[in-house]
C-alpha positions in Angstrom: 2.0 22.6 17.9 1.2 20.2 20.8 4.0 17.6 21.4 1.4 14.8 21.6 0.0 15.8 18.2 3.5 15.8 16.7 4.3 12.4 18.2 1.1 10.9 16.7 1.9 12.5 13.3 5.4 11.1 13.3 4.2 7.6 14.2 1.5 7.7 11.4 3.9 9.2 8.9 6.5 6.5 9.7 3.8 3.8 8.9 2.8 5.6 5.7 6.4 5.8 4.6 6.9 2.1 5.3 3.7 1.3 3.2 4.9 3.6 0.5 8.3 1.9 0.3 6.7 -1.5 0.1 4.3 -0.3 -2.7 7.2 1.2 -4.7 9.1 -2.0 -4.6 6.0 -3.9 -5.7 5.5 -1.3 -8.4 9.0 -2.0 -9.8 8.1 -5.6 -10.4 4.5 -4.8 -11.7 4.7 -1.3 -13.3 1.3 -1.6 -14.9 -0.6 -2.5 -11.7 -3.0 0.4 -11.3 -3.9 -0.8 -7.8 -0.3 -0.3 -6.6 0.0 3.0 -8.3 -3.2 4.1 -6.5 -1.6 2.9 -3.2 1.5 5.0 -3.8 -0.6 8.0 -4.7 -2.8 7.7 -1.6 0.2 7.4 0.7 1.7 10.6 -0.8 -1.6 12.4 -0.6 -2.1 11.5 3.0 1.5 12.5 4.0 1.0 15.8 2.2 -2.3 16.5 4.0 -1.1 15.4 7.4 2.1 17.4 7.1 0.3 20.6 6.2 -2.2 20.1 9.1 0.6 20.0 11.7 2.6 22.8 10.1 5.4 20.7 8.5 5.2 22.8 5.3 8.6 21.6 4.0 7.4 18.0 3.9 4.0 19.0 2.5 5.5 20.9 -0.3 8.0 18.1 -1.2 5.2 15.5 -1.0 3.1 17.6 -3.3 5.8 17.5 -6.0 5.9 13.7 -5.7 2.1 13.5 -5.8 2.0 15.5 -9.0 4.4 13.1 -10.6 2.3 10.1 -9.7 -0.8 11.8 -10.9 0.9 11.8 -14.3 1.7 8.1 -13.7 -1.9 7.4 -13.0 -2.8 9.1 -16.3 -0.2 7.0 -18.0 1.6 10.2 -19.1 4.8 9.3 -17.2 5.9 5.7 -17.4 7.1 3.7 -14.4 10.8 3.0 -14.7 13.8 2.3 -12.5 14.7 6.0 -12.5 11.3 7.0 -11.1 11.5 4.3 -8.4 15.0 5.3 -7.5 14.0 9.0 -7.1 10.9 8.1 -5.1 12.8 5.8 -2.7 15.4 8.5 -2.2 12.4 10.8 -1.5 11.2 8.4 1.2 14.6 8.5 2.9 14.6 12.3 2.7 11.1 12.6 4.3 12.3 10.4 7.1 15.2 12.7 7.7 12.8 15.7 7.7 10.6 13.9 10.2 13.6 13.4 12.5 14.1 17.2 12.5 17.3 17.0 10.5 16.7 20.3 8.7 19.9 21.5 7.1 21.2 23.0 3.8 22.2 19.6 2.7 18.6 18.3 3.1 17.3 21.3 1.2 19.8 20.8 -1.6 18.9 17.1 -1.9 15.2 18.0 -2.1 15.9 20.5 -4.8 17.9 17.9 -6.8 15.1 15.4 -6.5 12.5 17.9 -7.6 14.6 18.9 -10.6 15.0 15.2 -11.5 11.3 14.6 -11.3 10.8 17.7 -13.5 13.0 16.0 -16.1 10.8 12.9 -16.0 7.7 15.0 -16.2 9.0 17.1 -19.2 7.4 16.5 -22.6 10.6 15.0 -24.0 10.6 12.3 -21.4 7.5 10.6 -22.7 5.8 10.1 -26.0 2.4 10.8 -24.5 3.8 13.9 -22.9 5.1 15.1 -26.2 1.7 14.7 -27.8 0.0 16.6 -24.9 2.5 19.4 -25.1 1.4 20.1 -28.6 -2.0 21.1 -27.4 -2.8 24.9 -27.6 -2.9 26.9 -24.4 -6.1 26.2 -22.4 -6.8 23.0 -24.3 -8.1 19.9 -22.4 -6.7 16.4 -23.0 -9.4 13.9 -22.1 -8.5 10.3 -21.0 -11.6 8.5 -22.2 -10.9 5.4 -20.2 -11.0 7.2 -16.8 -13.3 10.1 -17.5 -10.6 12.4 -16.2 -9.3 15.7 -17.7 -5.9 17.4 -17.6 -5.8 21.1 -18.2 -2.9 23.4 -19.1 -4.5 26.2 -17.2 -2.8 27.3 -14.0 -4.1 27.7 -10.5 -2.8 28.6 -7.0 -0.5 25.8 -5.7 -0.8 23.7 -8.9 2.6 24.2 -10.4 4.2 20.9 -11.4 8.0 20.4 -11.3 8.2 20.1 -15.1 6.5 23.5 -15.6 3.0 22.1 -16.4 0.1 22.4 -14.1 -2.6 20.2 -12.7 -5.6 22.2 -11.3 -7.5 20.9 -8.4 -11.0 19.8 -9.5 -13.7 20.2 -6.8 -15.0 16.8 -5.8 -18.6 17.9 -5.7 -18.5 19.2 -9.3 -16.3 16.8 -11.2 -15.1 13.8 -9.2 -12.3 11.9 -10.8 -13.0 8.2 -10.4 -10.1 5.6 -10.5 -9.9 2.1 -9.2 -12.8 2.4 -6.8 -11.9 5.8 -5.5 -12.2 9.5 -6.5 -9.5 12.0 -5.9 -10.3 15.6 -5.3 -8.4 18.5 -3.9 -9.0 17.6 -0.2 -10.0 14.0 0.1 -10.5 10.6 -1.5 -14.2 9.7 -2.0 -15.4 6.1 -2.2 -17.2 5.1 -5.4 -20.9 4.6 -5.1 -22.3 1.1 -5.5 -25.7 0.3 -6.9 -27.6 -3.0 -6.6 -29.8 -4.0 -9.6 -32.5 -6.6 -9.8 -32.4 -8.2 -13.2 -35.0 -10.6 -14.7 -33.9 -12.4 -17.8 -36.2 -14.7 -19.8 -34.5 -15.5 -23.1 -36.3 -16.4 -26.3 -37.0 -20.1 -26.1 -35.1 -20.6 -29.4 -31.9 -18.9 -28.1 -29.8 -22.0 -28.5 -30.7 -22.6 -32.2 -29.8 -18.9 -32.8 -26.3 -19.3 -31.4 -26.9 -17.6 -28.1 -25.8 -18.8 -24.7 -27.4 -17.6 -21.4 -24.4 -19.0 -19.5 -22.1 -16.5 -21.2 -24.4 -13.6 -20.5 -24.7 -14.5 -16.8 -20.9 -14.9 -16.7 -20.5 -11.4 -18.1 -22.8 -10.1 -15.4 -20.7 -11.7 -12.7 -17.7 -9.9 -14.2 -19.3 -6.5 -13.3 -19.4 -7.0 -9.6 -20.9 -9.2 -6.8 -23.6 -11.3 -8.3 -26.2 -13.8 -7.2 -28.2 -15.8 -9.7 -31.4 -17.9 -9.2 -32.7 -20.1 -11.9 -36.5 -20.1 -12.3 -37.6 -23.5 -13.5 -41.4 -23.2 -12.9 -42.1 -23.2 -16.7 -40.2 -26.4 -17.5 -42.8 -28.9 -18.8 -42.8 -32.6 -18.1 -40.5 -34.8 -20.2 -43.4 -35.8 -22.5 -44.0 -32.2 -23.5 -40.4 -31.0 -23.5 -38.5 -29.9 -26.6 -34.7 -30.4 -25.8 -33.8 -27.7 -28.2 -35.8 -25.0 -26.4 -34.9 -22.9 -23.3 -37.7 -23.0 -20.7 -35.6 -21.4 -17.9 -35.6 -17.8 -16.8 -33.2 -16.1 -14.3 -33.5 -13.7 -11.4 -30.2 -11.9 -10.8 -29.1 -9.5 -8.1 -26.0 -7.5 -9.0 -24.0 -5.0 -6.9 -21.6 -3.0 -9.0 -20.1 0.4 -9.5 -21.2 0.3 -13.2 -24.2 2.4 -14.3 -27.4 0.9 -15.5 -26.5 1.4 -19.2 -23.4 -0.8 -18.7 -25.6 -3.5 -17.2 -28.1 -3.2 -20.1 -25.3 -3.5 -22.6 -24.8 -7.1 -21.5 -28.1 -8.0 -23.2 -27.6 -5.8 -26.2 -27.7 -8.7 -28.8 -30.7 -10.5 -27.2 -32.9 -7.8 -25.8 -35.0 -7.5 -29.0 -36.5 -11.0 -28.7 -36.0 -11.7 -25.0 -37.6 -10.4 -21.8 -35.1 -8.2 -19.9 -36.1 -6.1 -16.9 -33.5 -4.1 -14.9 -34.4 -2.2 -11.7 -32.3 -0.3 -9.2 -33.2 -1.8 -5.8 -30.5 -0.3 -3.5 -27.8 2.4 -3.7 -24.9 2.1 -1.3 -24.1 5.2 0.7 -24.8 6.4 4.2 -27.8 4.1 4.7 -29.8 3.9 7.9 -32.7 2.1 6.4 -34.0 -1.0 8.2 -33.7 -4.5 6.8 -36.1 -5.1 4.0 -38.6 -7.8 4.8 -39.4 -10.6 2.4 -43.0 -9.5 1.9 -41.8 -6.0 1.1 -39.5 -7.3 -1.5 -42.2 -9.4 -3.2 -44.7 -6.5 -3.2 -42.0 -4.3 -4.8 -41.3 -6.9 -7.4 -45.0 -7.0 -8.3 -45.5 -10.6 -7.4 -48.0 -9.8 -4.5 -50.3 -7.0 -3.3 -50.0 -5.5 0.2 -53.4 -7.0 1.0 -52.3 -10.5 0.2 -49.2 -10.1 2.4 -51.2 -8.8 5.3 -53.7 -11.6 5.1 -51.1 -14.3 5.0 -49.1 -12.7 7.9 -52.1 -13.1 10.2 -51.7 -16.9 10.1 -48.5 -16.7 12.2 -46.3 -18.8 10.0 -43.2 -18.0 8.0 -44.2 -15.9 5.2 -42.3 -17.9 2.6 -44.0 -21.1 3.6 -47.4 -19.6 3.8 -47.1 -18.0 0.4 -46.2 -21.3 -1.2 -49.1 -23.1 0.6 -51.5 -20.5 -0.6 -50.4 -20.9 -4.1 -49.8 -17.2 -4.5 -46.1 -17.6 -5.6 -44.0 -20.5 -6.7 -41.1 -21.8 -4.6 -38.8 -20.4 -7.2 -40.2 -16.9 -6.7 -39.7 -17.1 -2.9 -36.2 -18.4 -3.4 -35.3 -15.5 -5.7 -36.7 -12.9 -3.2 -34.8 -14.5 -0.3 -31.7 -14.4 -2.4 -32.2 -10.7 -3.1 -32.9 -10.0 0.6 -29.8 -11.7 1.8 -27.6 -10.2 -0.9 -28.6 -6.6 -0.1 -28.2 -7.3 3.7 -24.7 -8.6 3.2 -23.7 -5.6 1.0 -25.1 -3.1 3.6 -23.4 -4.8 6.5 -20.1 -4.9 4.6 -20.1 -1.2 3.5 -22.3 0.3 6.2 -20.8 -1.0 9.5 -18.2 1.3 11.1 -14.6 0.2 11.0 -13.1 -1.6 13.9 -12.1 0.9 16.6 -8.4 1.0 17.4 -6.4 3.0 20.0 -2.7 4.0 19.6 -1.0 3.3 22.9 2.6 4.3 23.6 4.9 1.3 24.0 6.0 2.4 27.5 2.4 2.1 28.7 2.1 -1.3 27.2 5.4 -2.4 28.8 4.1 -1.1 32.2 1.0 -3.2 31.8 3.1 -6.3 31.1 5.1 -5.6 34.3 1.9 -5.2 36.3 0.5 -8.5 34.9 3.8 -10.1 35.9 3.4 -8.9 39.5 -0.2 -10.2 39.4 1.0 -13.6 38.3 3.5 -13.7 41.3 0.7 -12.7 43.7 -1.6 -15.4 42.2 1.1 -18.0 42.8 1.3 -16.9 46.4 -2.5 -17.2 46.7 -2.5 -20.6 45.1 0.2 -21.9 47.4 -1.7 -20.6 50.5 -4.9 -22.1 49.3 -3.3 -25.5 48.6 -2.1 -25.7 52.2 -5.5 -24.5 53.6 -8.4 -26.6 54.5 -10.9 -23.9 53.5 -12.8 -25.0 50.3 -14.0 -21.5 49.6 -10.4 -20.2 49.5 -9.4 -22.9 47.1 -12.3 -22.1 44.9 -11.4 -18.4 44.9 -7.7 -19.2 44.2 -8.7 -21.4 41.2 -10.9 -18.6 39.8 -8.1 -16.0 40.2 -5.7 -18.4 38.5 -8.0 -18.7 35.5 -8.6 -15.0 35.2 -4.9 -14.2 35.6 -4.0 -16.7 32.9 -6.5 -15.1 30.5 -5.2 -11.6 31.4 -1.7 -12.8 30.8 -2.5 -14.3 27.4 -4.5 -11.2 26.3 -1.7 -8.9 27.4 0.9 -10.9 25.5 -1.2 -10.8 22.4 -1.4 -7.0 22.7 2.4 -6.9 22.5 2.5 -9.3 19.6 3.2 -7.8 16.1 3.3 -9.5 12.7 6.9 -10.1 11.7 6.1 -8.8 8.3 6.7 -5.3 9.6 10.3 -6.2 9.8 10.4 -8.4 6.6 9.2 -5.5 4.5 12.3 -3.4 5.3 14.6 -6.0 3.7 13.3 -5.8 0.2 14.7 -2.3 0.0 18.0 -3.6 1.5 18.3 -6.3 -1.1 17.5 -3.9 -3.9 20.2 -1.4 -2.9 22.8 -4.2 -2.4 22.1 -5.6 -5.8 22.8 -2.2 -7.4 26.0 -1.9 -5.5 27.2 -5.5 -6.2 25.9 -5.8 -9.8 23.8 -8.8 -8.9 20.2 -9.8 -9.7 18.5 -11.2 -6.6 14.8 -11.6 -5.7 13.8 -11.5 -2.0 10.8 -13.8 -1.4 9.1 -13.5 2.0 6.7 -16.1 3.6 4.8 -16.1 6.9 4.7 -12.3 7.2 1.6 -12.7 9.3 3.4 -14.7 12.0 3.2 -12.8 15.3 6.1 -12.3 17.7 6.7 -10.1 20.8 7.5 -6.6 19.8 10.6 -6.6 21.9 11.9 -9.6 20.1 11.1 -8.1 16.7 12.9 -4.8 17.6 16.0 -6.7 18.7 15.9 -9.1 15.7 16.4 -6.4 13.1 20.2 -6.1 13.3 20.8 -9.9 13.2 18.6 -10.3 10.1 20.3 -7.4 8.4 23.7 -9.1 8.9 22.4 -12.5 7.6 20.7 -11.1 4.5 23.8 -9.0 3.6 25.9 -12.1 3.9 23.5 -14.0 1.7 23.6 -11.3 -1.0 27.4 -10.8 -0.8 28.8 -14.2 -0.1 25.9 -16.6 -0.9 24.6 -15.6 -4.3 27.0 -15.7 -7.1 27.5 -13.1 -9.8 25.3 -13.4 -12.9 28.2 -14.8 -15.0 29.1 -17.4 -12.3 25.5 -18.5 -12.0 25.2 -19.0 -15.8 28.4 -21.0 -15.8 27.0 -23.2 -13.0 23.8 -23.8 -15.0 21.6 -21.6 -12.9 19.3 -18.7 -13.7 20.9 -15.2 -13.8 18.6 -14.1 -10.9 19.3 -15.5 -7.5 16.7 -16.0 -4.8 16.8 -15.3 -1.0 13.8 -16.7 0.8 12.9 -15.2 4.2 10.2 -17.1 6.1 8.7 -17.4 9.5 6.5 -20.0 11.1 5.2 -20.8 14.6 6.6 -23.9 16.3 5.2 -24.5 19.7 6.4 -21.7 22.1 8.9 -20.6 19.4 9.1 -18.9 16.0 11.3 -20.4 13.4 12.8 -17.9 11.0 14.7 -19.2 8.0 16.9 -17.4 5.5 17.5 -19.7 2.5 19.6 -18.8 -0.6 20.2 -20.7 -3.8 23.8 -19.6 -4.0 27.2 -21.4 -4.0 26.8 -22.8 -0.5 29.5 -22.9 2.2 33.0 -24.1 1.4 34.0 -26.4 4.3 37.6 -26.6 3.1 37.9 -22.8 3.0 36.3 -22.4 6.4 38.6 -25.0 7.9 41.7 -23.5 6.4 40.8 -20.1 7.7 40.1 -21.5 11.2 43.5 -23.2 11.3 45.2 -20.0 10.1 43.5 -18.0 12.9 44.4 -20.7 15.5 40.8 -21.6 16.2 41.3 -25.3 15.6 44.3 -27.6 15.3 45.4 -28.6 11.8 44.6 -32.3 12.5 41.3 -31.7 14.4 38.4 -33.9 13.4 35.3 -31.9 13.0 31.8 -32.7 11.7 30.3 -30.6 9.0 28.0 -28.9 11.6 31.0 -28.1 13.8 32.8 -26.6 10.8 29.8 -24.4 10.0 29.7 -23.2 13.6 33.2 -21.7 13.2 31.9 -18.8 11.1 30.4 -17.5 14.3 33.8 -16.9 15.8 34.8 -13.2 16.4 36.8 -11.8 13.5 36.2 -14.8 11.3 35.7 -14.1 7.5 36.6 -15.9 4.3 36.2 -12.8 2.2 39.3 -12.2 0.1 38.9 -8.4 0.3 37.2 -5.9 2.5 34.3 -4.1 0.9 31.6 -1.7 2.1 29.3 -4.6 2.5 31.4 -7.2 4.3 34.8 -8.8 4.9 35.7 -7.4 8.3 34.4 -10.4 10.3 32.2 -8.5 12.6 28.8 -9.8 11.4 28.1 -13.5 12.3 29.5 -13.3 15.9 27.1 -10.4 16.5 24.3 -12.4 15.0 25.0 -15.3 17.4 25.3 -13.0 20.5 22.1 -11.2 19.6 20.1 -14.4 19.1 21.4 -15.9 22.3 20.5 -12.7 24.2 17.0 -13.4 23.0 17.2 -16.9 24.5 17.2 -18.3 21.0 19.4 -20.5 18.9 20.9 -20.5 15.4 21.7 -23.4 13.1 23.3 -23.5 9.6 23.0 -26.2 6.9 24.5 -25.9 3.5 25.2 -27.9 0.3 28.0 -26.7 -1.9 26.7 -25.4 -5.2 23.1 -25.7 -4.0 22.7 -23.1 -1.3 22.6 -22.3 2.4 19.8 -22.4 5.0 20.1 -20.5 8.3 17.5 -21.2 11.0 16.8 -18.9 13.9 14.7 -20.4 16.8 13.3 -17.6 19.0 10.9 -17.5 21.9 7.5 -15.9 21.4 7.9 -13.6 24.3 10.6 -12.4 26.7 8.4 -11.3 29.6 6.6 -14.4 30.8 7.5 -18.0 30.0 6.3 -21.5 31.0 9.1 -23.1 33.0 9.9 -26.3 34.8 10.7 -25.6 38.4 13.4 -27.9 40.0 15.2 -28.0 43.3 18.9 -28.6 44.1 19.8 -28.4 47.8 18.0 -25.4 49.2 18.0 -23.6 45.8 15.4 -23.4 43.1 16.0 -23.3 39.4 13.8 -22.9 36.3 14.4 -24.6 33.0 12.4 -23.3 29.9 9.6 -25.8 29.5 9.7 -25.4 25.7 13.0 -27.3 25.5 12.2 -30.0 28.1 11.5 -33.4 26.5 11.1 -35.7 29.5 12.3 -36.5 33.1 13.8 -39.8 34.2 15.2 -41.1 37.5 19.0 -41.4 38.3 19.8 -44.0 41.0 23.1 -44.9 42.7 23.2 -48.0 40.6 22.9 -46.0 37.3 25.8 -43.9 38.4 27.9 -46.9 39.3 27.2 -48.6 35.9 28.5 -45.5 34.0 31.9 -45.7 35.8 31.9 -42.1 36.8 31.0 -40.8 33.4 28.1 -38.4 33.1 26.1 -40.6 30.7 22.7 -42.3 31.0 20.6 -44.4 28.7 17.1 -42.9 27.9 15.0 -45.0 25.6 18.0 -46.9 24.2 19.9 -43.7 23.5 23.0 -42.4 25.3 22.3 -39.0 26.8 25.1 -36.9 28.5 24.0 -35.0 31.6 25.3 -32.1 33.7 25.0 -32.2 37.5 23.7 -28.8 38.5 24.9 -29.4 42.1 28.5 -29.6 40.9 28.1 -26.9 38.2 26.8 -24.3 40.7 28.9 -25.6 43.6 26.0 -26.3 45.9 27.0 -27.9 49.2 25.3 -30.9 50.7 24.8 -34.5 49.6 22.6 -35.6 46.7 19.5 -37.8 47.4 19.7 -41.5 46.7 17.3 -41.0 43.7 17.9 -37.9 41.6 16.0 -36.7 38.6 17.4 -36.0 35.1 15.6 -33.4 33.0 16.3 -34.2 29.4 16.3 -31.2 27.1 16.6 -30.9 23.3 18.5 -28.0 21.7 20.2 -27.6 18.3 19.4 -31.2 17.4 21.2 -32.7 20.4 19.9 -34.0 23.8 21.4 -33.0 27.1 20.2 -33.9 30.6 20.4 -31.9 33.9 20.6 -33.8 37.1 18.6 -32.2 39.9 17.5 -33.3 43.4 13.8 -32.9 42.7 11.4 -31.8 39.9 8.7 -29.7 41.5 6.6 -29.1 38.3 5.5 -26.6 35.8 5.7 -23.0 36.8 4.5 -19.8 35.1 7.7 -17.8 35.2 7.8 -14.0 35.3 11.3 -13.1 34.2 13.2 -10.5 36.3 16.4 -8.9 35.2 19.5 -9.7 37.4 21.3 -6.9 39.3 24.5 -5.3 38.1 26.7 -7.8 40.0 25.2 -10.8 38.2 24.9 -9.4 34.6 28.0 -11.2 33.5 27.0 -14.6 34.8 26.8 -16.5 31.5 24.8 -19.6 32.7 21.9 -17.6 34.3 19.5 -15.6 32.0 17.3 -14.1 34.8 15.4 -14.8 37.9 11.8 -15.2 39.1 10.0 -14.8 42.4 8.1 -17.9 43.7 4.8 -17.9 45.6 6.6 -18.0 49.0 8.8 -15.0 48.1 11.9 -17.0 47.4 14.0 -16.4 44.3 14.5 -19.0 41.6 17.3 -18.6 39.0 16.5 -19.2 35.3 19.1 -21.5 33.7 20.5 -20.4 30.3 20.7 -23.9 28.9 22.7 -23.2 25.6 25.3 -21.2 27.5 25.6 -23.8 30.2 26.1 -26.6 27.7 28.6 -24.5 25.7 30.6 -23.8 28.9 30.8 -27.5 29.8 31.8 -28.4 26.2 34.6 -25.8 26.3 35.9 -27.3 29.6 35.9 -30.8 28.3 37.7 -29.7 25.1 40.3 -27.9 27.2 40.9 -31.1 29.3 41.3 -33.2 26.2 
């Protein structure tokens, strides 16, 4: 088998398994949801077919056993319970191991155990319905009237179910089995056929006095499918001749539904004897290349006009609807009803007839290479822009501006190609919480919000481990046991809320639990015990919370398989800071804890503020820059040597980059302070000159500079010189540690 084919198969199978896992977790909370059951079944069926196609017969055979079980679930023969979900989730893990090529006797034994366990669920003694069915004589057929499906006890090649019973494949062209909008045959899922009906309904004028209600009948029609209703009021007399107890209105209805014409006619079963009801099939949805039906054709087909009348009116070169009304051939209500029918059918045909949006699966390495090339193009564009700005040639400036605009659009489109919805990561954690609840004997619901929020794929990939640590801590340390929650007046089931939302050039991810909250006294006592702080140290609540990020810090009384070794939160902080992000904690004892991660949208290209100190250039992330103010000699003298300045009546500490990076030379008489905001505090950076906004392509530092804590990367300017990107959080943290040591 071609390596490229296998690579595509593994990628598609991984996506299907992820969808299958999500559907199973949803099925556990809604066991009677036929739509979710259908999703599980289709995932298994697709995995089985794809595996067989590429020669992975072991996976295909195993998926076939799972598919057989969920066929019985679809028929309501096998109920959905925790045991079934457990076995199927274990099967998902097993198929993943098979995809990784981990074929071993242990894998085979595990597969056999699962098949035997599924067989026990499928056995007649496991279900009341199965017991009834097992009493049927050999060859008998048990018909499910609600689904028009049949289950036979006769055997056929490849149809053996784990429990010993059989489910023969029914050829789709002979007896399609229709369920939830799809049909399942031996080889493929076939979409259900839609029909569009034209319905004319004129009730008996005395329908109200007889206890009837046209509104209820029209509402029942709407329940069958997509429906458009036009009221015909041409027969309503003037007020002088109107009887308020009579119904003068008739209705034209266009209905698109999967129901047959008899089901539509049944709506009028109690009024058809004394009312005028006409039902015609005007369109059937399938492979349809017919042109759009014109208004005149619709009116002729409805019997409201003759072809000759249409041709005569069309010769007058006006809109046919207006002309027909002017000629008095049809009423405005008739034209309106025909237009409604035309638009309804056009919309249905477009929706079901247009081809699906094309997509191309591209290896991540090629996408990364494209981003690198776009980064180089951004650098070249900056060089061109600098050359054009110093040139006196207008044409060159015009070309440079055009290239800048195109480069910006190309950059944005490329970044969007790398962006993925964070829900792909969120969906994995429902399984994690479920497994931890079983291990810790807790009841916890994971609620996710903002799954559609997009983030750079590199950020998402590196975010997985920090989120795993945080959620495990919420489940283990945050949420109390059921008994403790009841004693505290809470519900037995705890809640962990995982959300994501865009905030400027960042994404905010929050993990919120409704548990016991952080115990500041316990954290402080543990920090004193470990020598992290002095016993008489005065710390704010925020500073106490930050202590849990210290290496080896843990308040757990005993080490378990889940936590207690103190190797989680420091890893979280390091990982988040490596992504140029930040992390904050807020908590209320007895109420719960909120952890907020602030992450950049992308790691490849950022908008920065270019500054100059001496002969060197530095870049500060523009997303955290609040404003720039001047720093004069008089300002420095008034602060008496302290690194403080007043910005809008607020004292802001600042760091002199010249001193911090030991740059030789004298400062200018007037310096600039770039005020930044991070983690709820404001810090300024004194520089010689602020050059302006700069589109920064981030380049990794060489091996010699990888351990420089205050620099996160570098970029190349238009003139070829290098500018260093300042790691603002690390720089501020380093200065704070120095000040603390001096104190």
